[in-house]
C-alpha positions in Angstrom: -100.6 165.8 205.1 -103.0 165.7 207.9 -102.5 164.4 211.5 -104.6 164.6 214.7 -102.8 166.8 217.2 -104.4 167.2 220.6 -107.7 166.4 219.1 -107.2 168.9 216.3 -107.0 167.8 212.6 -103.7 169.5 211.6 -102.1 170.1 208.3 -98.3 169.9 207.9 -95.8 169.7 205.1 -92.4 168.1 205.2 -89.6 169.1 202.7 -86.4 167.1 203.0 -84.7 166.7 199.7 -81.3 166.3 201.4 -82.3 165.1 204.8 -80.4 166.8 207.6 -81.5 168.5 210.9 -85.0 169.5 211.5 -86.1 173.1 210.8 -89.6 174.1 211.8 -91.4 177.3 210.6 -94.4 178.8 212.4 -96.6 181.3 210.7 -98.3 184.5 211.7 -101.9 185.3 212.9 -104.2 185.1 209.8 -101.6 183.2 207.8 -100.8 179.6 207.0 -97.8 177.4 206.2 -97.7 178.8 202.6 -96.0 182.0 203.9 -92.8 179.9 204.2 -92.9 178.4 200.7 -89.8 180.2 199.4 -87.7 179.6 202.6 -88.7 175.9 202.7 -87.6 175.6 199.1 -84.3 177.2 199.8 -83.5 175.2 203.0 -84.9 171.8 202.1 -81.6 170.6 200.5 -79.8 170.9 203.9 -82.6 170.5 206.4 -85.7 168.5 207.0 -88.1 171.4 206.9 -91.4 171.2 208.7 -94.3 173.7 208.2 -97.7 173.4 209.7 -100.9 175.3 210.1 -101.6 176.6 213.6 -105.0 175.6 215.0 -107.9 177.6 213.5 -105.7 178.6 210.5 -105.3 177.2 207.0 -106.4 173.6 206.8 -106.0 173.0 210.5 -109.4 172.8 212.3 -110.6 175.4 214.7 -110.8 174.7 218.4 -114.1 174.1 220.2 -112.9 176.2 223.0 -110.8 179.2 223.8 -107.1 178.3 223.8 -103.9 180.0 225.0 -100.4 180.3 223.5 -99.4 177.6 226.0 -101.9 175.4 224.2 -100.4 176.2 220.9 -97.0 175.3 222.3 -98.4 171.9 223.4 -99.7 171.5 219.9 -96.2 171.9 218.6 -94.9 169.4 221.1 -97.5 166.8 220.1 -96.8 167.3 216.4 -93.1 166.8 216.9 -93.8 163.7 219.0 -96.0 162.3 216.3 -93.4 162.8 213.7 -90.6 161.4 215.9 -88.7 164.7 216.1 -86.3 164.8 219.0 -84.8 168.3 218.4 -85.4 171.0 215.8 -84.4 174.5 214.8 -87.4 176.8 215.2 -88.3 179.9 213.2 -91.4 181.8 214.4 -92.9 185.0 212.9 -95.3 187.2 214.8 -97.8 184.9 216.4 -95.4 182.1 215.5 -92.7 183.9 217.4 -94.8 183.9 220.5 -95.5 180.2 220.1 -91.7 179.7 219.7 -91.0 181.6 222.9 -93.5 179.6 224.8 -92.1 176.4 223.5 -88.6 177.5 224.4 -89.7 177.8 227.9 -91.8 174.6 227.9 -89.5 172.3 226.1 -86.0 173.9 225.7 -84.3 170.5 225.2 -86.3 170.0 222.0 -84.7 173.1 220.4 -81.4 173.5 218.6 -81.7 177.2 217.9 -84.5 179.9 218.1 -85.3 182.5 215.5 -87.9 185.1 216.5 -89.2 187.6 213.9 -91.5 190.6 214.2 -92.8 189.5 217.6 -93.1 190.5 221.2 -93.1 188.9 224.6 -96.3 190.4 225.8 -99.1 192.7 224.4 -98.7 196.2 225.8 -101.4 197.3 228.2 -103.0 199.7 225.6 -102.9 196.9 223.0 -105.3 194.5 224.8 -108.3 196.4 223.6 -107.0 196.2 220.0 -107.0 192.4 220.1 -110.5 192.4 221.5 -111.7 194.7 218.8 -110.2 192.6 216.0 -111.7 189.4 217.5 -115.2 191.1 217.7 -114.9 192.4 214.1 -113.8 188.9 212.8 -116.8 187.3 214.5 -119.3 190.0 213.5 -118.2 190.8 209.9 -115.7 188.0 209.0 -112.0 188.1 208.7 -112.2 189.7 205.2 -113.3 193.0 206.9 -109.8 193.2 208.5 -107.8 192.4 205.4 -107.0 195.8 203.9 -105.8 197.3 207.2 -103.8 194.1 208.0 -102.1 194.1 204.6 -101.1 197.7 205.0 -99.6 197.0 208.4 -97.8 193.8 207.2 -96.0 195.2 204.1 -94.7 198.6 203.0 -96.4 200.5 200.3 -93.3 200.1 198.1 -93.4 196.3 198.4 -97.1 196.1 197.8 -96.8 198.1 194.6 -93.8 196.1 193.4 -95.1 192.6 194.2 -98.9 192.6 193.8 -98.9 188.8 193.2 -97.3 188.2 196.6 -99.7 190.5 198.3 -102.7 188.8 196.6 -101.6 185.4 197.8 -101.1 186.7 201.4 -104.5 188.4 201.3 -106.3 185.3 200.0 -104.9 183.2 202.8 -105.9 185.9 205.4 -109.5 186.2 204.0 -109.9 182.4 204.1 -108.8 182.1 207.7 -111.6 180.9 210.0 -113.2 183.8 211.8 -113.5 181.9 215.0 -110.0 180.5 214.8 -108.8 184.1 214.2 -110.8 185.4 217.1 -109.7 182.8 219.5 -106.0 183.5 218.5 -106.5 187.2 219.2 -107.5 186.5 222.8 -104.6 184.1 223.2 -102.2 186.7 222.0 -103.9 189.4 224.2 -103.2 187.2 227.3 -99.6 186.2 226.3 -96.9 187.5 228.6 -93.5 185.8 229.1 -91.4 188.9 229.9 -90.5 187.8 233.3 -89.2 184.5 232.0 -87.2 185.3 229.0 -84.0 185.2 231.0 -84.6 181.5 231.5 -84.1 181.0 227.7 -80.5 179.8 227.2 -80.7 178.9 223.5 -78.8 180.3 220.5 -81.2 183.0 219.4 -81.6 185.2 216.4 -84.2 188.1 216.7 -85.2 189.9 213.5 -87.5 193.0 213.2 -88.8 195.2 210.4 -87.8 198.9 210.7 -91.2 200.0 209.5 -93.3 197.6 211.6 -95.9 199.8 213.2 -97.9 196.9 214.8 -95.0 195.3 216.5 -92.4 198.0 216.9 -88.8 196.9 216.4 -88.1 197.8 220.0 -90.5 195.0 221.2 -88.4 192.4 219.3 -85.2 194.0 220.5 -86.3 193.8 224.1 -86.6 190.0 223.7 -83.1 189.9 222.2 -81.8 192.0 225.1 -83.3 189.6 227.7 -81.8 186.4 226.2 -78.1 186.0 226.8 -76.0 186.5 223.7 -79.0 186.8 221.4 -78.3 188.3 218.0 -80.6 191.2 216.9 -81.0 192.3 213.2 -83.1 195.1 211.8 -84.4 194.8 208.2 -85.8 197.5 205.9 -89.4 196.0 206.0 -92.7 196.2 207.8 -94.3 193.4 209.8 -93.5 190.5 207.5 -89.8 191.1 207.3 -88.8 187.5 206.2 -91.1 188.0 203.2 -90.5 191.6 202.3 -86.7 191.2 202.7 -86.5 187.5 201.8 -83.0 187.5 200.4 -81.5 189.3 203.4 -83.5 187.2 205.9 -82.5 184.0 204.2 -78.8 185.0 204.3 -79.1 185.9 208.0 -80.9 182.7 208.9 -78.4 180.6 206.9 -75.4 182.2 208.5 -77.0 181.8 211.9 -77.8 178.1 211.4 -74.4 177.2 209.8 -72.7 178.3 213.0 -74.6 175.7 214.9 -75.1 172.7 212.6 
């Protein structure tokens, strides 16, 4: 389904076989809503599952101007408003986790629980140049030029060897991402920093990291959990896309976490 959100033509999918509370999934940089296919299929019997493509990704239009993570948070608010959603559980991975953190600060009353995976609260000082380099390469050579290195960061060699079909689907989505949308998102993530405000978040929070995540070290996600009162931190045997690489374990963790609060 398509809907206009803050002037951006936005794709979303609802899965609600059994109705129930809202559960919103937000994908990573260079991804789209399909990354959550398996989880949406699992939770749709008990929740109204919402997935959407972040602006400049998947089938959501790119922006005509540079945007911030705060703008992406406002996109989420406008989408929820358009769909009549009062409150939702939120699961965000990587870039999606940053959007989720920002939304938790902007609109905490709209959130039931917060699940943050493989994400950080700010780019480290030495990481700012990396975002700029990726943006420049995407614009100059196309996103496909970044695909191989990205896949190697996202998934361990063992998983890539064992599940080539999953890797190929993730690669295809990445390579079809708008180069301009990707570049603009890189600058948004470069400038993201909510470290000083994390203590304001007073929501039930689950933070999950991949033990082998080199791009977003587990310590970065654990720092978020440490800053949010009573947050639960879990470490999985995975790289950056822990909910995908360790899907069964992540599903079990998320299900247990949600059941305590539904």
